[in-house]
C-alpha positions as CSV (number, residue, x, y, z in Angstrom):
1,M,151.3,93.9,246.4
2,Y,148.2,96.0,246.6
3,H,149.0,98.2,243.3
4,T,149.3,94.7,241.6
5,L,146.0,93.4,243.0
6,F,144.5,96.6,241.8
7,H,145.8,96.3,238.3
8,W,144.1,92.8,238.0
9,G,140.8,94.3,239.3
10,S,141.1,92.8,242.5
11,L,138.7,94.0,245.5
12,I,140.7,94.3,249.0
13,V,138.6,93.4,252.1
14,P,141.0,94.4,254.7
15,T,140.3,93.8,258.4
16,G,140.3,97.5,259.1
17,Y,139.8,98.7,262.5
18,L,136.0,98.3,262.6
19,D,136.2,95.9,265.8
20,Y,139.2,97.7,267.6
21,D,139.3,95.1,270.5
22,L,139.6,92.2,267.8
23,S,142.0,93.7,265.8
24,H,144.1,94.6,268.7
25,A,144.2,91.1,270.4
26,G,144.9,89.7,267.1
27,G,148.3,91.9,266.0
28,G,146.5,95.4,265.2
29,N,147.1,94.8,261.9
30,P,144.3,96.9,259.7
31,Y,145.6,95.1,256.4
32,G,144.5,91.6,257.1
33,V,145.3,88.7,259.3
34,S,148.7,87.1,259.5
35,A,150.5,84.9,261.4
36,I,154.1,83.8,261.7
37,I,154.4,79.8,261.4
38,A,157.9,79.7,263.0
39,E,156.2,81.0,266.5
40,G,153.9,77.9,266.6
41,P,150.3,77.7,265.2
42,P,148.1,80.6,265.3
43,N,146.6,81.6,268.7
44,D,142.9,82.0,269.2
45,D,142.8,85.9,269.0
46,A,144.4,85.3,265.4
47,L,141.8,82.7,264.3
48,A,139.0,85.0,265.7
49,L,140.3,87.6,263.6
50,A,140.6,85.2,260.4
51,R,137.0,84.4,261.0
52,Y,136.1,88.0,261.1
53,Q,137.7,88.8,258.0
54,T,136.1,85.9,256.3
55,G,133.1,87.3,257.4
56,R,133.6,90.7,255.9
57,I,134.5,88.9,252.3
58,A,131.6,86.7,252.6
59,T,129.3,89.9,252.9
60,L,131.0,91.7,250.5
61,A,130.9,88.9,248.0
62,D,126.9,88.2,249.0
63,A,126.5,92.0,248.3
64,L,127.9,91.6,244.9
65,A,126.4,88.3,243.7
66,P,123.1,90.1,242.2
67,T,125.5,92.3,239.9
68,R,127.2,89.6,238.5
69,A,124.3,87.4,237.7
70,A,123.0,90.6,235.8
71,S,126.0,90.9,233.7
């Protein structure tokens, strides 16, 4: 999937392992948040990890916003 997204010019913003305790509690996936809905709604750890990843995306978007305005 990454190759297709890169081909389209997408930027990938995974969770990474920057906050090990949070990523480990949320399943330990460095590529991004996921949840298996058949097992019930996402637990608090998965939701915390989703908020963490959303914050990383917002930080990157904020940093890139001035370059888009200049185009």
